[in-house]
N, C-alpha and C positions, 0 to 999 in steps of 0.2 A: 504493500500500500504506500502511495505517496502521501505527502503531508497535507497541505492546504491548497485548494483550488479557488482562485479569485475570479469572479464574474464582474466585469466593469462595463460602464455604459458608453465610454468614448475614449478617444486617443489621449485626452488629458489625464483621465483616471489611469489608463494603461501606463502612461509615462510616470505617473506618481508612484505606482506600485513598483515599476521597474527601477526607478531611482532609489527607492527605499532599500530594495534588496541588492542593488548594485554596491551599496556601502558594505565593505567587508566586515564591519563591526555592527551589522544590523541587530544581532542578538543582544549586544550590550545596550544599544539604543532602545530596544524593545523591553529589555530586562527580562529576557526569557531564555530558555535553553535553545541551542542552535538547531535548526531544522533545514531540510533541503527545499530549494525553490528554483524552478526552471521555467522561464517565460513560455517555452514551447509546450510544456506539459501542464503547467499550473496557472495559466492566465488566459482568460477568454474575454473577448470584446464583443458585445452584442451588436449585430448589424443595424438594429433599429434603435440604438441609443437608449436613453432613459425610459421612454414608453415601452420599449421592448423588454428591458429588464423587469419593469413593473408588471407587465402583462403576461409574459411567458418565459422569464429567465429561469424559472424552476424547471421548465422542460429541457433547457440546455444543460442544466446541472444534474438531471435525472440519471444520466449514464455514468456520472462520476461518483455515485454513492458507493460503488464497489471498488473504485480505484483510488479514492482519496479519503483520508481520515476526517477531514473537515472542509467546509465551504464558507466563503465570504462573499456576500452580495453587496456591491457598491453601486449606489444610485443617487442622483440628485433629486431632492424633493421638489424643487422649483422648476418643473417643466410644465408645458401647457399653461393652465391657469390654476395649478394646484394650491398656490398660496391663498387663493380666495375661495376655492370650491371644495377643498378636501382637508380632512382632519389628519394631522401628522401621525398620530398614534394609530389611527385606522389604516393609513397608508402602509405603515410598517407591518401591522398585523395581517394585512392581506397577503403581503409577500411571505410572511412566516407561515401562514396557513397553507399557501401553495407549496412551499418547501416541504412541509410535513406530509402533504398529500402525495408527493412524489418520492417519499421514502427517507427523507432526511430528519432524523430525530433532533429535538431542540438542542441537545448538548453537542451537536456536531456542526452547527452552522451559526453564522452571525449576519444580521442585516445591518449594514452601515448606510443608513439613509441620511445623507448630508443635508442639513437644513440651514440656509436654503440651497446652496450649491457648492461645488468643490472649491471655488475661489476663496471661500471663507477660511479654509484650512491654510491658505498660503500666507495670510497676514498675521503678524504678531505685534503686540503693543510696542515692543522695542524693535523698530525697523532696522537698527544697525546690523542685525543678524542676516538680513536678506538683501541689503543694499548692493552688495557686491554682485549678486545674481542679476540685478537690473542694470548694473554698471552705473549706478546713480552717482553723480559727481558732487558728493557732499561738500568737499572743500570749495568748489566753485559756487555752489548754491548757498553755503553758509548755514544750512539747517539740515535736520534729519529728513528722511523721506516722509516720515509721518507729518512733520511740520509743513513740508512742501505740499502735501495733499490737503492738510487743514486749510492752508491759505487759498486753496482752490475749491473749498467747500465740499470736499470729498471725504472728509474724516471729521466727525464731531469731537470736539474737545471733551476729554473724560471718558470716551468710549474705547474699548479694547481693540476694535477693528473698524475699518471703513464701513459706513452704512450700506454701501453698494460695492462689495468686494470686486466684482467683475469690472465695473466701470473704473475703479481705481487701478486695476492692472492694465486695462486698455489705455488709459491716459498716460501711465508710466511708460508703456511700450511705444507709444506714439511720439515720444520725445527725441528718439534717435540717439539715445545714450549707448555708446559702444556698438556692438554688432546687433543686427536685427534678430529678434527673438520671437519664436512662436510661443503660445501658451504651453504647449506640450514640453518644450525645452525648459521653460521657466519652472514648471511643476516638477520635472524630473530632477533638475539641479537642486531645487529647494528640498525635495524629499531626500536626496542623496547627501546633501551637505549641511543642512540646517537642523539644529536640535528642535524637537517638538515638545520639549519638557514644559514649556509654558503654554501649550495649546489648551484652550478652554472649550473646544468643541466636544459636545457630549458623545456624538457618534464616533469620532476618532478615538477619544479616550475609552469608550466602550469597547472598541476593537482591540486596543492595546491590552485592556484587562482580560478580554477573552483569550487572546493569544498567550498571555502570561498564564492563564489557567490551563490552556491546552498543553503548553510546553513550559512548565515551571522550571525556574533556575535550580540547579543543583549546587549545594554548598559542601565544600570539603570539611 
């Protein structure tokens, strides 16, 4: 049996997972025992993105019940008009119920429904950790990237993250700092290089806790 199979909704999520496990010290970052991960065997991208993961991702994972110990479903909550029309808890429960129906017991899978979307994971209150990924010219601008975004009314003072994480990334990428970067490249580098120790997102922290439970660290 292989370890964990990840079902993701798009290329940005795929790059994030790849970046995290590209770091040779991923087990120390996760604070878990080391396990095997291979992108060809353990990572699936749904062709219909978030709606596909929500509607029939369980069908893609059905054949992995006998090949993998665990499964992780990664999906953005904020697709279509979900923020206005759907309850977040019910959204998650629908995916869980479908997973159970296809043979996955509760203790063998985790649903990481990011609220509202993946970009929220990329931002931290202290932007000094991620400024090198954006090639942000702090010395020239004279302020942190956070302050730069606040001056443009994209980050409210006192908040831990920009109120519109995607727009904040888009405006930063449009400045022409350094080499041109796709979202996928940004997400992969942040996942690989930047500590998530200060992350406040419940879905991400829930995933960390689940992996730690699946693969607890051993102590001499």
